C-alpha positions in Angstrom: 55.9 -189.7 -103.9 58.2 -190.8 -106.7 58.1 -194.3 -108.1 61.4 -195.5 -109.6 61.1 -198.7 -111.9 64.1 -200.2 -113.5 63.9 -203.2 -115.6 66.7 -205.3 -117.2 67.2 -208.1 -119.8 70.4 -210.0 -118.9 72.9 -211.7 -120.9 72.5 -215.3 -121.4 76.0 -216.3 -120.1 75.4 -217.2 -116.2 71.9 -215.8 -116.3 70.5 -217.9 -113.5 73.5 -217.1 -111.1 73.2 -213.3 -112.2 69.6 -213.2 -111.5 70.0 -214.6 -108.0 73.0 -212.0 -107.4 70.9 -209.2 -108.9 68.2 -210.0 -106.4 70.7 -210.3 -103.5 72.2 -207.0 -104.3 68.8 -205.3 -105.1 67.4 -206.4 -101.7 70.6 -204.8 -100.1 69.9 -201.6 -102.0 66.3 -201.6 -100.7 67.6 -201.1 -97.2 69.2 -197.6 -97.9 67.9 -194.5 -96.3 65.5 -192.6 -98.4 63.6 -195.8 -99.9 60.1 -196.2 -98.8 58.4 -199.3 -100.3 61.0 -201.4 -102.3 60.4 -204.5 -104.5 62.8 -206.6 -106.4 61.2 -208.9 -109.0 62.1 -211.5 -111.4 60.1 -212.5 -114.3 57.5 -215.1 -113.8 58.2 -218.7 -115.1 56.4 -219.0 -118.4 56.2 -215.3 -119.3 57.3 -214.2 -122.8 61.0 -214.3 -123.8 60.3 -210.4 -124.7 59.6 -209.7 -121.0 62.6 -208.1 -119.0 64.3 -210.6 -116.7 64.5 -208.6 -113.4 63.3 -205.2 -112.0 63.6 -202.9 -109.1 60.7 -201.0 -108.1 61.5 -198.2 -105.3 59.4 -195.5 -103.9 60.9 -192.3 -102.6 59.5 -189.3 -100.9 60.8 -186.8 -103.3 62.9 -186.2 -106.3 65.6 -185.1 -104.3 65.7 -188.3 -102.4 65.9 -190.3 -105.7 68.8 -188.0 -106.7 70.6 -188.8 -103.4 70.1 -192.6 -103.9 71.4 -192.5 -107.5 74.7 -190.8 -106.5 75.2 -193.3 -103.3 78.1 -195.4 -103.3 76.0 -198.4 -103.1 73.7 -197.5 -106.2 76.9 -196.7 -108.2 78.5 -200.1 -107.4 75.3 -202.0 -108.2 75.2 -200.0 -111.6 78.8 -201.2 -112.5 77.5 -204.7 -111.5 74.4 -204.7 -113.6 76.3 -202.9 -116.5 78.3 -206.0 -116.8 75.4 -208.5 -117.1 72.6 -206.8 -118.7 71.7 -206.5 -122.5 68.9 -204.0 -122.1 67.5 -201.6 -119.6 64.3 -199.6 -119.2 63.5 -197.1 -116.6 60.7 -194.7 -115.5 60.2 -192.4 -112.6 56.8 -190.9 -111.9 54.9 -189.1 -109.4 51.9 -190.8 -107.7 
């Protein structure tokens, strides 16, 4: 299994609305074929400002399945949305 974690810090402008939209779109992404366990998370209230604001945590059966997800039209569209609202991004893929 491959776990794919992407975390984002968002721009301050329209931040709450963008977090809500990120969560909505992330939950739609989670329904794509090839994704096993999926979580879309937001930073907890009171967490340090240095923490990222939102995260996607998706599990895939294989690296090939992750690759198919990354080039899917839905993921590409999500990437364009996030690219317009993010300040920072961190990502890790690992086998477990």
